C-alpha atoms as one frame of an Amber mdcrd trajectory, in Angstrom:
protein
 -53.434  13.360  -7.858 -50.294  14.542  -6.101 -46.976  13.428  -7.548 -44.587
  12.179  -4.940 -40.992  12.500  -5.969 -37.945  11.561  -3.969 -35.696  13.008
  -6.656 -36.350  16.549  -5.426 -35.667  15.549  -1.847 -32.309  14.041  -2.765
 -31.433  17.044  -4.904 -31.205  19.193  -1.808 -28.639  16.821  -0.342 -26.472
  16.757  -3.466 -23.950  19.248  -2.096 -23.708  17.306   1.160 -23.061  14.040
  -0.693 -20.457  15.748  -2.867 -18.584  17.172   0.119 -18.722  13.870   1.981
 -17.411  12.032  -1.085 -14.539  14.460  -1.629 -13.690  14.239   2.071 -13.612
  10.425   1.990 -11.440  10.337  -1.142  -8.997  12.866   0.296  -8.703  10.855
   3.523  -8.042   7.712   1.504  -5.254   9.299  -0.555  -3.733  11.106   2.430
  -2.886   7.698   3.923  -0.648   6.946   0.946   0.848  10.442   0.785   1.694
  10.554   4.491   3.168   7.056   4.483   5.292   7.909   1.418   6.643  11.041
   3.114   7.261   9.123   6.353   9.216   6.340   4.648  11.167   8.903   2.589
  12.545  10.394   5.807  12.656   7.128   7.784  13.584   4.287   5.426  12.893
   0.756   6.527  15.901  -0.882   8.071  16.682  -4.401   6.894  16.043  -7.170
   9.370  19.253  -8.528  11.002  17.834 -12.053  10.877  17.462 -11.829   7.098
  21.073 -10.611   6.774  22.432 -13.628   8.623  20.423 -15.943   6.397  21.702
 -14.225   3.258  25.299 -14.547   4.487  24.905 -18.264   5.155  23.312 -19.016
   1.801  26.258 -18.005  -0.457  28.609 -20.246   1.543  26.396 -23.214   0.744
  26.429 -22.255  -2.938  30.253 -22.406  -3.093  30.252 -26.188  -2.715  31.512
 -27.649  -5.968  30.958 -31.171  -7.189  33.295 -32.377  -9.906  34.027 -35.683
 -11.474  37.335 -36.418 -13.110  37.529 -39.151 -15.655  37.295 -39.964 -19.290
């Protein structure tokens, strides 16, 4: 009886799977490395709309309610 084994067939592809896995992991991490370098040289500018909202908000906080009486 002949033994049929797929383990030997996959063993020949082990180096290919290893290289493909390392390649995929390096592509995944390069996204984060490249974006970190990009934003280090080009920082995100704050949105002008959010600045106007933040300037309006403190004025509303300065309203003071007081009661005088004993």
